[in-house]
C-alpha positions as CSV (number, residue, x, y, z in Angstrom):
1,M,-14.3,-55.4,104.2
2,S,-13.8,-55.7,108.0
3,I,-10.4,-55.4,109.7
4,K,-10.8,-59.0,110.9
5,A,-11.4,-60.3,107.4
6,F,-8.5,-58.2,106.1
7,V,-6.1,-59.7,108.7
8,G,-7.3,-63.2,107.8
9,L,-6.1,-62.8,104.2
10,P,-2.7,-64.2,103.1
11,Q,0.2,-61.8,103.2
12,L,0.5,-61.5,99.5
13,S,-3.2,-60.8,99.1
14,R,-3.1,-58.1,101.8
15,R,-0.2,-56.3,99.9
16,L,-2.1,-56.4,96.6
17,L,-5.2,-55.0,98.2
18,L,-3.3,-52.2,99.9
19,C,-1.7,-51.2,96.5
20,V,-5.1,-51.1,94.9
21,L,-6.5,-48.9,97.7
22,I,-3.5,-46.5,97.5
23,L,-3.9,-46.1,93.7
24,F,-7.6,-45.5,94.1
25,F,-7.3,-42.7,96.6
26,F,-4.4,-41.2,94.5
27,R,-6.6,-41.0,91.4
28,L,-9.5,-39.4,93.3
29,D,-7.2,-36.7,94.5
30,A,-5.9,-36.0,91.0
31,L,-9.3,-36.1,89.2
32,P,-10.2,-32.4,89.4
33,S,-7.0,-31.2,87.8
34,Y,-7.1,-34.0,85.2
35,A,-10.7,-33.1,84.2
36,Q,-9.8,-29.5,83.9
37,S,-6.8,-30.4,81.7
38,A,-8.9,-32.6,79.5
39,A,-11.6,-29.9,79.1
40,A,-8.9,-27.4,78.2
41,E,-7.5,-29.8,75.6
42,Q,-10.9,-30.4,74.1
43,S,-11.6,-26.7,73.8
44,S,-8.3,-25.7,72.2
45,P,-5.9,-28.6,71.4
46,V,-3.2,-28.0,68.8
47,S,-2.9,-30.1,65.6
48,N,-0.2,-29.2,63.1
49,G,0.0,-25.7,64.7
50,Q,-3.8,-25.1,64.5
51,S,-6.4,-25.1,67.2
52,V,-8.9,-28.0,66.9
53,N,-12.2,-28.4,68.8
54,Y,-12.9,-32.1,69.3
55,T,-16.2,-31.4,71.0
56,R,-17.7,-29.9,67.8
57,R,-20.0,-32.2,65.9
58,E,-18.3,-34.0,63.0
59,L,-19.3,-32.8,59.6
60,Q,-20.8,-35.6,57.5
61,P,-20.4,-35.8,53.7
62,N,-23.2,-34.6,51.5
63,L,-25.0,-37.7,50.4
64,E,-26.5,-35.9,47.4
65,V,-23.0,-35.9,45.7
66,D,-22.0,-38.9,43.6
67,R,-18.8,-40.3,45.1
68,D,-18.7,-43.5,43.1
69,P,-14.9,-44.1,42.6
70,V,-15.7,-45.2,39.0
71,P,-17.3,-42.2,37.1
72,S,-20.3,-42.8,35.0
73,P,-19.8,-42.8,31.3
74,D,-22.7,-40.3,31.1
75,A,-21.2,-37.0,32.3
76,A,-24.6,-35.9,33.6
77,D,-24.7,-38.8,36.0
78,N,-21.6,-37.4,37.8
79,L,-23.2,-34.1,38.7
80,P,-24.7,-33.6,42.1
81,V,-28.3,-34.6,42.4
82,G,-30.6,-31.7,41.3
83,A,-27.6,-29.6,40.4
84,A,-28.3,-26.6,38.2
85,N,-25.6,-25.1,36.0
86,H,-27.5,-22.0,35.0
87,G,-25.1,-19.2,34.2
88,K,-22.1,-21.0,35.7
89,V,-18.7,-20.2,34.4
90,I,-17.1,-23.5,33.5
91,G,-13.7,-22.3,32.3
92,K,-11.7,-19.1,32.6
93,S,-8.2,-18.2,31.6
94,G,-6.7,-14.7,31.5
95,T,-8.6,-12.9,28.8
96,S,-11.5,-15.1,28.0
97,G,-14.3,-17.1,29.6
98,Y,-17.0,-19.6,28.6
99,V,-20.5,-19.3,30.1
100,L,-23.3,-21.9,30.1
101,H,-26.6,-20.7,28.7
102,E,-29.5,-20.5,31.1
103,N,-31.9,-22.5,28.9
104,V,-31.1,-26.1,29.3
105,N,-33.0,-27.0,26.1
106,E,-30.6,-25.1,23.8
107,V,-28.6,-27.3,21.5
108,V,-25.3,-25.7,20.4
109,L,-23.6,-27.0,17.2
110,D,-20.2,-26.3,15.8
111,C,-20.6,-26.0,12.0
112,T,-18.0,-25.9,9.2
113,V,-19.3,-24.5,5.9
114,V,-17.5,-25.0,2.6
115,D,-18.4,-24.0,-0.9
116,K,-18.7,-26.2,-4.0
117,N,-14.9,-26.1,-4.4
118,G,-14.3,-27.2,-0.8
119,R,-13.1,-23.8,0.4
120,L,-14.2,-22.5,3.8
121,A,-17.1,-20.0,3.4
122,S,-16.8,-16.9,5.6
123,G,-19.1,-13.9,6.1
124,L,-22.4,-15.9,6.6
125,K,-25.1,-14.5,8.8
126,Q,-27.6,-16.2,11.2
127,S,-30.4,-15.8,8.6
128,D,-28.4,-18.0,6.2
129,F,-28.7,-21.1,8.3
130,R,-31.5,-23.6,8.7
131,A,-31.6,-26.4,11.3
132,W,-33.8,-29.5,11.7
133,E,-34.1,-32.0,14.6
134,D,-35.6,-35.4,13.7
135,G,-36.9,-33.7,10.5
136,V,-38.7,-30.9,12.4
137,P,-37.5,-27.3,11.7
138,Q,-35.9,-25.5,14.6
139,K,-35.6,-21.8,15.3
140,I,-32.0,-20.6,15.5
141,V,-31.7,-18.3,18.5
142,S,-27.9,-17.9,18.9
143,F,-25.1,-17.4,16.4
144,Q,-21.4,-16.9,16.6
145,Y,-18.5,-16.9,14.1
146,G,-14.9,-16.8,15.2
147,D,-11.8,-18.5,16.5
148,V,-12.1,-19.8,20.1
149,P,-9.7,-22.0,22.1
150,V,-10.2,-25.8,21.8
151,S,-9.3,-28.8,23.9
152,V,-7.6,-31.3,21.7
153,G,-6.6,-34.9,22.0
154,I,-3.9,-36.0,19.5
155,L,-3.9,-39.8,19.0
156,V,-1.0,-41.3,17.0
157,D,-0.8,-44.9,15.9
158,N,2.2,-46.7,17.6
159,S,1.7,-50.1,16.0
160,G,4.4,-52.0,14.1
161,S,3.3,-50.8,10.7
162,M,4.0,-47.2,11.7
163,R,7.7,-47.7,12.3
164,D,8.8,-45.8,9.1
165,K,6.0,-43.2,9.4
166,R,6.1,-42.0,12.9
167,E,8.5,-39.1,12.4
168,T,6.3,-37.8,9.6
169,A,3.2,-38.3,11.8
170,N,4.9,-36.4,14.7
171,R,5.9,-33.5,12.5
172,A,2.3,-33.2,11.2
173,A,0.9,-33.3,14.7
174,I,3.2,-30.5,15.8
175,E,2.4,-28.5,12.6
176,L,-1.3,-28.6,13.5
177,V,-0.5,-27.3,17.0
178,R,1.6,-24.5,15.7
179,E,-1.2,-23.4,13.3
180,S,-3.9,-23.6,16.0
181,N,-5.1,-21.0,18.5
182,P,-2.3,-20.3,21.0
183,Q,-4.7,-20.9,23.9
184,D,-5.6,-24.4,22.8
185,R,-4.7,-27.1,25.2
186,A,-3.8,-30.6,23.9
187,F,-2.7,-34.0,25.2
188,I,-0.8,-36.8,23.4
189,V,-2.0,-40.5,23.3
190,N,0.3,-43.1,21.6
191,F,-1.6,-46.3,21.0
192,N,-1.0,-49.8,19.7
193,N,-2.6,-52.7,21.7
194,K,-3.2,-50.2,24.5
195,A,-3.6,-46.4,24.7
196,Y,-0.9,-44.5,26.6
197,L,-1.3,-40.9,27.8
198,D,2.2,-39.7,27.3
199,Q,1.5,-36.0,27.8
200,G,-1.4,-34.5,29.6
201,F,-3.1,-31.2,28.7
202,T,-0.7,-28.4,27.9
203,S,-0.2,-25.5,25.6
204,N,3.6,-26.0,25.6
205,I,4.8,-27.2,22.2
206,S,8.1,-28.6,23.6
207,E,6.1,-30.8,26.1
208,L,3.9,-32.1,23.3
209,E,6.9,-32.9,21.2
210,R,8.4,-34.9,24.0
211,G,5.1,-36.8,24.4
212,L,5.2,-37.7,20.7
213,E,8.7,-39.1,21.1
214,H,7.4,-41.9,23.5
215,Y,7.0,-44.6,20.8
216,D,8.5,-47.9,19.8
217,A,6.2,-48.8,16.9
218,T,5.3,-52.4,17.9
219,G,2.1,-54.4,18.3
220,E,-1.4,-54.1,16.8
221,T,-3.9,-51.3,16.5
222,A,-6.6,-50.8,19.1
223,L,-8.0,-47.7,17.6
224,Y,-11.5,-47.8,19.0
225,D,-10.3,-48.3,22.6
226,A,-7.9,-45.4,22.2
227,V,-10.7,-43.1,20.8
228,V,-13.0,-43.9,23.7
229,A,-10.3,-43.5,26.3
230,S,-9.3,-40.1,24.8
231,A,-13.0,-39.0,24.7
232,D,-13.3,-39.8,28.4
233,E,-10.1,-37.8,29.1
234,L,-11.6,-34.8,27.3
235,S,-14.9,-35.2,29.1
236,A,-13.2,-35.4,32.5
237,H,-10.4,-32.8,32.2
238,A,-10.9,-30.5,29.2
239,K,-10.5,-26.8,30.1
240,W,-12.2,-25.5,27.0
241,P,-15.7,-26.9,26.2
242,K,-15.1,-27.1,22.4
243,Q,-13.4,-30.5,22.0
244,V,-11.6,-32.2,19.1
245,L,-9.8,-35.5,18.6
246,L,-7.1,-35.8,15.9
247,I,-6.3,-39.4,14.8
248,I,-3.2,-40.2,12.8
249,T,-3.0,-43.9,11.7
250,D,-2.1,-46.1,8.8
251,G,-4.5,-49.0,9.3
252,D,-7.7,-50.6,10.4
253,D,-8.5,-51.6,14.0
254,D,-7.4,-55.1,14.8
255,A,-7.1,-55.2,18.6
256,S,-9.9,-53.3,20.3
257,R,-12.5,-54.7,22.7
258,L,-15.1,-52.2,21.4
259,T,-16.7,-52.1,18.0
260,L,-16.9,-49.1,15.7
261,Q,-20.6,-48.7,16.5
262,Q,-20.0,-48.8,20.2
263,T,-17.2,-46.2,19.8
264,V,-19.4,-43.7,17.9
265,Q,-22.2,-44.1,20.3
266,R,-19.9,-43.5,23.3
267,V,-18.5,-40.4,21.8
268,Q,-22.0,-39.1,21.0
269,R,-23.3,-39.9,24.5
270,L,-20.5,-37.7,25.9
271,G,-21.7,-34.8,23.9
272,G,-18.5,-34.6,21.7
273,P,-15.8,-34.4,20.6
274,V,-15.5,-33.7,16.8
275,I,-13.1,-36.2,15.3
276,Y,-10.6,-35.4,12.5
277,S,-8.7,-38.3,10.9
278,I,-5.5,-38.5,8.8
279,G,-5.2,-41.9,7.2
280,M,-1.6,-42.6,6.1
281,L,-2.8,-45.4,3.7
282,F,-0.4,-44.6,0.8
283,E,1.9,-47.5,1.6
284,S,-0.6,-50.1,2.6
285,E,0.3,-53.7,1.7
286,S,-3.3,-54.8,1.5
287,P,-5.9,-52.8,-0.6
288,Q,-8.7,-54.5,1.3
289,Q,-7.2,-53.4,4.7
290,A,-6.7,-49.9,3.4
291,E,-10.4,-49.7,2.3
292,R,-11.6,-50.9,5.7
293,A,-9.4,-48.3,7.4
294,R,-10.8,-45.6,5.1
295,Q,-14.4,-46.5,5.9
296,T,-13.6,-46.6,9.6
297,L,-12.0,-43.2,9.7
298,E,-14.7,-41.7,7.5
299,T,-17.4,-43.0,9.8
300,L,-15.7,-41.7,13.0
301,S,-15.2,-38.3,11.5
302,N,-18.5,-37.9,9.6
303,D,-20.7,-39.0,12.4
304,T,-19.2,-36.5,14.8
305,G,-19.0,-33.5,12.5
306,G,-15.3,-33.8,11.6
307,M,-13.5,-34.8,8.4
308,A,-11.2,-37.6,7.3
309,F,-8.1,-36.8,5.2
310,F,-6.1,-39.3,3.1
311,P,-2.7,-38.0,1.9
312,R,-1.2,-39.5,-1.2
313,S,2.3,-39.4,0.3
314,S,4.2,-38.2,3.3
315,Q,4.9,-34.9,1.6
316,D,1.2,-34.0,1.9
317,M,1.1,-34.5,5.7
318,D,2.0,-30.9,6.8
319,T,-0.4,-29.4,4.3
320,I,-3.2,-31.5,5.6
321,A,-2.3,-30.6,9.2
322,K,-2.6,-26.9,8.4
323,E,-5.9,-27.5,6.7
324,V,-7.3,-29.3,9.8
325,A,-6.1,-26.4,12.0
326,R,-7.9,-23.9,9.7
327,D,-11.0,-26.0,9.7
328,I,-11.2,-26.1,13.5
329,R,-10.5,-22.3,13.8
330,D,-13.0,-21.2,11.1
331,Q,-16.4,-22.4,12.4
332,Y,-19.9,-21.1,13.0
333,M,-21.7,-21.9,16.2
334,I,-25.5,-22.0,16.1
335,G,-28.0,-22.7,18.8
336,Y,-31.6,-23.6,18.9
337,H,-34.2,-24.5,21.5
338,S,-35.3,-28.0,20.9
339,T,-39.0,-28.4,20.3
340,K,-38.8,-31.7,22.2
341,S,-38.6,-32.1,25.9
342,P,-35.2,-33.2,27.2
343,D,-37.1,-35.8,29.4
344,L,-38.0,-37.8,26.3
345,G,-34.5,-39.2,26.0
346,G,-33.3,-41.2,23.0
347,Y,-31.0,-40.2,20.1
348,R,-32.0,-37.2,18.0
349,S,-30.7,-36.6,14.5
350,V,-29.6,-33.2,13.5
351,R,-29.3,-31.5,10.0
352,V,-28.1,-28.0,9.2
353,E,-28.1,-26.2,5.9
354,A,-26.8,-22.9,4.7
355,Q,-27.7,-20.7,1.7
356,S,-26.2,-17.4,0.7
357,Q,-26.6,-15.1,-2.4
358,H,-22.8,-14.9,-2.4
359,H,-22.3,-18.6,-2.7
360,H,-24.0,-20.9,-5.3
361,K,-23.8,-24.1,-3.2
362,L,-22.8,-24.6,0.4
363,T,-22.2,-27.7,2.5
364,V,-22.4,-27.8,6.3
365,R,-20.5,-30.3,8.4
366,T,-21.7,-30.7,11.9
367,R,-22.5,-33.6,14.3
368,N,-25.2,-36.0,13.0
369,G,-27.2,-35.9,16.3
370,Y,-27.0,-35.9,20.1
371,Y,-28.5,-37.4,23.2
372,P,-30.6,-34.9,25.2
373,R,-29.0,-36.0,28.6
374,Q,-25.7,-34.5,27.2
375,V,-27.2,-31.3,25.8
376,H,-25.8,-29.3,28.8
377,Q,-22.3,-30.0,27.5
378,M,-23.2,-28.2,24.2
379,H,-24.3,-25.1,26.2
380,A,-20.7,-24.0,26.7
381,V,-20.8,-21.8,23.7
382,Q,-17.4,-20.2,23.2
383,A,-17.7,-16.5,23.7
384,A,-14.3,-14.8,24.0
385,Q,-14.9,-12.0,26.5
386,K,-12.3,-9.5,27.2
387,T,-11.7,-9.1,31.0
388,K,-8.8,-6.7,31.0
C-alpha cells in the first residue's frame, strides 16, 4: 500500500492497520525463540512427571485382537486370531501350576468311578479305562489321579419357597467348602427371578458366608438363567481350569428365558463345568412339581458328568455336602487324541468304561460329550507341580 493511499484512509482504519503491522513485526521477531521452545517441548515435554515425545508415531491397536465389548459365548472366539496356546501356563499360584497340552486334539475328561455299592473306587490304573468317541474306540494317552484345586460356583435358590430352608442350604454350602481342597476358589450366586453375584471368587470362608447371607427368599425360580450366567462367570474368570457348579434348590424352573435344552447346550459349548445338584424336595407341596424338579436337576448333572442328590430331610444336607466334596476331590483324569479332525465341528458323544480285577462292577461318570471348538479348555489338565 502506498503512503498516499494510507493517508487517504479514515483515521480509525489507519489506527487498526498500524496495530496489525506492529503485531506482525513483533511475531516475526519472536518466532525463532518460539520455534526452539516448541521443538524442545516436543522432544521432552513432561506429563505426570514423565517425559513424553509427541513427535513419535502413535501406536495403533492390534486389529487381530477381538475387542468386541460383548464377549462371544464361544470362548474360542475371544482369543486373538491365529493365537496358539501350546505349552502356555494358564494358571499359577504358589506351589502349583496348570499347563496346556501341546496337542490341540487331546480331549481331557474328569471321571468319577464308583463300585456296585456306590462307593468311590480308588487305585485304578490307566490300563483299566476304555474310551469311545461317537462309538469309535480311542487310545488313552494321558492319565492322572489325585486331588487338584477347582473353580466352583455355588448357586443357591432365593425364591419364596426357600424361606424356611435357606439357613440349612447355607450351612450345607459352607460344609462343602470346608471339606474341599483349601486352594479351591468359589463364588456365590443367589437367584430367584434374577441371578445375583453376591460374592466373587475367593478362598476365604468368611467372605463366602457373607455372600450367602444376602438373601430375602422372594419371587420365582429362574434356575436355567442362573446356571448359564454362572457358567459364563467361570469361563471368563476361573483361576483353576477344573470347573464345578453346585446348585441348591427346592423347585423347578418357572421364570427363565432359556430352556433346559438351551442351558445344557450352552454349558457344553463352554467346555464345562460339571454340575452337582442338591434338590431339597422333601417338603414340596406338589408331587408333580417335585418330579419335574428332579428330572431337571438329573438332566443338568448327568449331561455334564456330575450327580444330583435328593436328601430326605434337612438333617441329610451336611452329609450330602461332604459326599459332593469327596466326589470332586477323588477323580481320575484321562486324555485321548481324537481320531476326528477338530475342523469337522459338531457335537461328539463320549463314553468311558472301567474294569478292574479288584472290583466286580464299576460305573464311570463323566461328561456325555463335547464340542471340538472348546476342546482347548479341556487341555488344562490339573498337574500339581511343586515349585518350591
